[in-house]
VOGU-3710 file (C-alpha; in Angstrom, 3 decimals, decimal comma):
1> xxxxxxxxxx> 40,348/-28,750/81,909  37,732/-29,125/79,429  35,491/-29,925/82,122  35,690/-26,586/84,108  35,760/-24,602/80,924  31,802/-26,731/80,476  31,566/-25,750/83,993  31,931/-22,098/83,764  30,526/-21,842/80,592  26,921/-23,239/82,114
11> xxxxxxxxxx> 26,832/-20,790/85,197  28,009/-18,316/83,436  25,014/-19,341/80,541  22,677/-20,194/83,987  23,038/-16,001/85,271  22,636/-14,234/81,714  19,220/-16,549/81,972  18,304/-16,002/85,659  19,007/-11,987/84,731  17,133/-11,785/81,633
21> xxxxxxxxxx> 13,793/-14,075/83,442  14,287/-11,584/85,729  14,636/-7,105/83,594  11,249/-9,299/81,388  8,873/-10,218/84,883  10,448/-6,386/85,785  9,362/-5,070/82,402  6,347/-6,928/81,811  4,378/-7,472/85,165  1,204/-6,557/85,558
31> xxxxxxxxxx> 0,616/-3,092/87,207  0,019/-3,593/91,017  -2,807/-1,751/92,886  -2,252/1,852/94,653  -3,332/2,484/97,932  -3,462/5,968/98,925  -5,998/7,700/102,510  -7,677/11,323/102,224  -9,668/12,936/100,890  -10,601/13,803/97,346
41> xxxxxxxxxx> -11,167/16,488/96,100  -12,583/18,590/93,029  -15,205/21,612/91,437  -14,955/18,941/87,962  -17,316/16,759/87,410  -18,292/14,625/83,991  -21,552/14,100/83,471  -22,693/12,684/79,675  -26,388/11,629/78,896  -26,899/8,037/77,167
51> xxxxxxxxxx> -27,977/8,965/74,340  -27,313/12,550/72,266  -29,177/15,728/72,043  -30,316/19,144/72,735  -30,439/20,273/76,191  -34,080/21,459/76,310  -34,214/21,361/80,151  -31,467/21,730/83,219  -33,719/20,433/86,520  -30,540/20,824/88,537
61> xxxxxxxxxx> -28,050/23,822/89,079  -24,930/24,359/89,623  -23,869/23,659/93,306  -27,057/21,845/93,308  -26,076/18,235/95,449  -27,883/15,183/93,195  -27,852/10,803/93,960  -26,546/8,833/91,223  -29,542/7,904/88,178  -31,523/11,142/88,763
71> xxxxxxxxxx> -32,629/13,075/86,185  -30,470/15,970/85,652  -31,599/18,204/82,361  -34,612/17,288/78,998  -32,820/16,319/75,635  -35,249/17,873/72,800  -36,783/15,928/70,992  -37,049/16,617/66,959  -33,270/14,805/66,602  -34,822/11,606/68,483
81> xxxxxxxxxx> -37,966/12,107/67,011  -35,925/12,949/63,571  -34,227/9,836/64,407  -36,931/7,391/64,684  -38,542/8,173/61,504  -35,829/7,204/59,822  -35,442/3,502/62,113  -39,419/3,759/60,791  -39,065/4,145/56,915  -35,650/1,971/56,579
91> xxxxxxxxxx> -38,320/-1,076/58,867  -41,356/-0,650/56,000  -39,112/-1,159/53,292  -37,171/-4,068/54,748  -40,293/-5,019/54,881  -41,902/-4,279/51,181  -38,504/-5,995/50,679  -39,159/-9,510/52,183  -42,455/-9,207/51,126  -41,690/-8,520/46,834
101> xxxxxxxxxx> -39,207/-11,134/48,381  -42,627/-13,348/49,096  -44,075/-12,738/46,158  -41,362/-13,212/43,916  -40,665/-16,904/45,371  -43,994/-17,496/44,947  -44,162/-16,536/41,823  -40,639/-18,508/41,027  -41,987/-22,153/42,886  -45,462/-22,163/40,150
111> xxxxxxxxxx> -42,765/-21,960/37,259  -40,751/-24,729/39,065  -43,986/-26,423/39,539  -45,518/-26,409/35,577  -41,738/-26,495/34,661  -42,422/-30,105/36,657  -45,435/-31,370/35,158  -44,275/-30,596/31,886  -41,339/-32,272/31,846  -43,471/-35,669/33,449
121> xxxxxxxxxx> -45,564/-35,145/30,223  -42,940/-34,760/27,771  -41,619/-37,944/29,245  -44,828/-39,860/29,240  -45,031/-38,793/25,673  -41,543/-40,336/24,686  -42,339/-43,317/26,614  -45,546/-43,834/25,281  -43,297/-43,535/21,349  -41,157/-46,502/22,328
131> xxxxxxxxxx> -43,346/-48,613/22,998  -44,834/-47,566/19,566  -41,783/-48,074/18,115  -41,665/-51,047/19,075  -44,456/-52,544/18,571  -44,338/-51,254/14,733  -40,734/-52,573/14,911  -41,771/-56,208/16,011  -45,264/-56,846/13,978  -43,059/-55,778/10,688
141> xxxxxxxxxx> -40,298/-58,924/12,256  -42,136/-60,919/14,260  -40,011/-63,525/16,456  -41,532/-65,692/18,903  -40,567/-65,432/22,670  -38,218/-62,002/22,286  -39,656/-58,626/22,936  -38,824/-55,768/21,109  -35,796/-55,365/22,662  -34,240/-58,388/22,073
151> xxxxxxxxxx> -35,770/-58,548/18,556  -33,822/-55,386/17,470  -30,010/-56,758/19,648  -31,312/-59,741/17,513  -31,249/-58,089/14,600  -28,329/-56,069/15,347  -25,960/-58,899/16,083  -27,389/-60,235/12,534  -26,402/-56,801/10,766  -23,118/-57,196/12,255
161> xxxx> -22,311/-61,038/11,484  -21,481/-60,340/8,180  -18,622/-58,147/8,929  -16,407/-59,164/10,712
//
């Protein structure tokens, strides 16, 4: 009995799934092309230019037969010239910004080179001062066979030996 109920439930689920798949297919499927035969006649044709502007001169008349790519009209150049001037000025401003950035970079590079030279000079002076101090220390506390830095360590340990 239980087996029969299970089989019926599985069959019902399969039927519902098949119905859902069919419904989904009919709702979502891509549209199919429609092929018609006959003659198409119209009086309305949409024509547009590739650029904006007002028509200066119309080169064809109503009812003329034209071909694809044929020049139909001339557009007034004033708007085009204004756009051209705007973009030329934008180009000049951008070029000026690039030149200013190059000049700023040159100044920063020079400043950086000068800072490096100063840091190197300071390092050289600090090393010289260290050598002078080590030499002075060695002259006041000579220990044969030891460098000034080794003597400094010995002096430190000797001084701390009494404080244990």
